C-alpha positions in Angstrom: 195.5 138.6 -77.6 197.5 136.8 -75.0 197.6 138.4 -71.6 200.5 137.8 -69.2 200.1 135.4 -66.3 200.6 138.1 -63.7 197.6 140.2 -65.1 195.5 137.0 -65.1 196.3 136.4 -61.4 195.5 140.1 -60.7 192.1 139.6 -62.5 191.4 136.4 -60.6 192.1 138.0 -57.2 190.1 141.1 -58.2 187.2 138.8 -59.1 187.5 136.9 -55.8 187.2 140.3 -54.0 184.2 141.2 -56.2 182.6 137.9 -55.3 183.3 138.6 -51.7 181.5 142.0 -52.1 178.6 140.3 -53.9 178.3 137.9 -51.0 178.2 140.8 -48.5 175.4 142.4 -50.5 173.5 139.1 -50.5 174.0 138.9 -46.7 172.4 142.3 -46.3 169.5 141.1 -48.4 169.2 138.0 -46.3 169.2 140.0 -43.1 166.5 142.2 -44.6 164.4 139.2 -45.4 164.8 137.7 -41.9 164.0 141.0 -40.1 160.9 141.9 -42.1 159.6 138.4 -42.7 159.4 138.8 -46.5 156.7 136.8 -48.4 157.5 134.5 -51.3 156.7 137.1 -54.0 159.0 139.7 -52.3 161.8 137.1 -52.0 161.4 136.2 -55.7 161.7 139.9 -56.8 164.6 140.5 -54.4 166.5 137.5 -55.8 165.7 138.5 -59.4 167.0 142.1 -58.9 170.0 140.7 -57.1 170.9 138.4 -60.0 170.4 141.3 -62.5 172.8 143.4 -60.4 175.3 140.6 -60.2 175.2 140.1 -64.0 175.7 143.8 -64.6 178.5 144.0 -62.0 180.2 140.9 -63.5 180.0 142.5 -67.0 181.5 145.8 -65.8 184.3 143.8 -64.0 185.0 141.7 -67.1 185.5 144.8 -69.3 188.8 146.0 -67.9 190.1 142.7 -66.5 189.3 140.5 -69.5 189.7 142.9 -72.3 186.0 143.0 -73.0 185.8 139.2 -73.2 184.2 137.0 -70.5 186.9 134.8 -69.1 186.0 131.7 -67.2 188.6 132.4 -64.5 186.9 135.7 -63.8 183.5 134.1 -63.2 185.2 131.3 -61.2 186.9 133.9 -59.1 183.6 135.6 -58.3 182.0 132.3 -57.4 184.9 131.4 -55.1 184.7 134.8 -53.4 181.0 134.6 -53.0 181.1 131.1 -51.4 184.1 132.0 -49.2 182.1 135.0 -47.8 178.9 132.9 -47.5 180.4 130.0 -45.6 182.8 132.1 -43.3 181.8 135.7 -42.6 178.2 135.1 -43.8 177.6 132.4 -41.2 178.9 134.6 -38.4 176.8 137.6 -39.4 173.7 135.4 -39.8 174.3 133.9 -36.3 174.8 137.4 -34.7 171.9 138.9 -36.5 169.6 136.1 -35.4 170.7 136.5 -31.8 170.2 140.3 -32.0 166.9 140.1 -33.7 165.7 137.4 -31.2 166.6 139.7 -28.4 165.0 142.8 -30.0 161.8 140.8 -30.7 161.6 139.4 -27.2 162.5 142.6 -25.4 161.1 145.4 -27.6 158.8 144.4 -30.5 156.7 141.8 -28.8 155.8 144.0 -25.7 155.2 147.0 -28.0 153.0 144.8 -30.2 151.0 143.6 -27.2 150.5 147.1 -26.0 149.4 148.3 -29.5 147.0 145.3 -29.6 145.5 146.3 -26.3 145.2 149.9 -27.3 143.7 149.1 -30.6 141.2 146.7 -29.0 140.1 149.4 -26.5 139.9 152.0 -29.3 138.0 149.5 -31.5 135.4 149.0 -28.7 135.0 152.8 -28.4 134.6 153.1 -32.1 132.0 150.3 -32.2 130.0 152.0 -29.4 130.1 155.3 -31.3 129.1 153.6 -34.6 126.1 151.9 -32.9 125.1 155.2 -31.3 125.2 156.9 -34.7 123.2 154.2 -36.2 120.6 154.5 -33.4 120.5 158.3 -33.9 120.1 157.8 -37.6 117.1 155.6 -37.0 115.7 158.2 -34.6 116.2 160.9 -37.2 114.0 158.9 -39.6 111.3 158.8 -36.9 110.8 162.6 -37.1 109.2 162.2 -40.5 105.5 161.5 -40.7 104.8 157.8 -40.2 103.2 155.8 -43.0 99.5 155.0 -42.4 98.6 151.5 -41.4 95.4 151.4 -43.4 94.9 153.0 -46.7 91.8 152.4 -48.8 90.8 149.5 -46.7 94.1 147.7 -47.3 96.6 146.8 -44.7 100.1 147.4 -45.8 99.4 146.5 -49.4 97.5 143.2 -48.7 93.9 143.0 -49.8 91.6 142.1 -46.9 87.9 141.6 -46.6 86.0 144.9 -46.4 85.5 146.0 -42.8 83.1 148.6 -41.5 84.4 150.9 -38.8 82.3 151.8 -35.8 83.4 154.5 -33.4 82.6 153.9 -29.7 83.0 156.6 -27.1 84.1 155.8 -23.6 83.6 157.6 -20.3 86.9 159.4 -20.4 86.2 160.9 -23.7 88.7 158.9 -25.6 87.7 157.3 -28.8 88.2 153.8 -29.8 87.3 152.1 -33.0 85.9 148.7 -33.4 85.6 146.8 -36.6 82.8 144.6 -37.8 82.9 142.3 -40.7 80.3 143.1 -43.4 78.2 140.1 -44.1 77.3 139.4 -47.6 74.3 137.4 -48.5 
């Protein structure tokens, strides 16, 4: 089917406008990346979904304008519109956004960040003191239980020692003290 030249010119101009719109969407995505400092993985997925969206949008544009067939002039028109936006309006918006975001970071986000860092440092010290106090209390709670005996069946803490004979000596104040003597074997 041969389409008249005027319809092809309309299709080309509509695809240039669509490319301009796709460039504006990419500009929003670029501003998002700059503002939130996206990592490489996030940039990859953002670009991937942007390309899928562009392919779907181009397909939907080619249905009425190309009669269901993909025409090279429609794709070329989208590319021209995208590059026109990117190198004209896109450069101006990128410059303005960088200036505005630099001002916001310098005057708002950095002071708020420093304040939050100070508050979190102070709060962290208080939490650390509370945790240490709770640990100390936990050790003290264990001390309420009966302490393990130091000598059981003539063994000190599980180590076998030579047998010792205990002798109890009384002092003047009535306190008792034990002395040990080694048993001599012949």
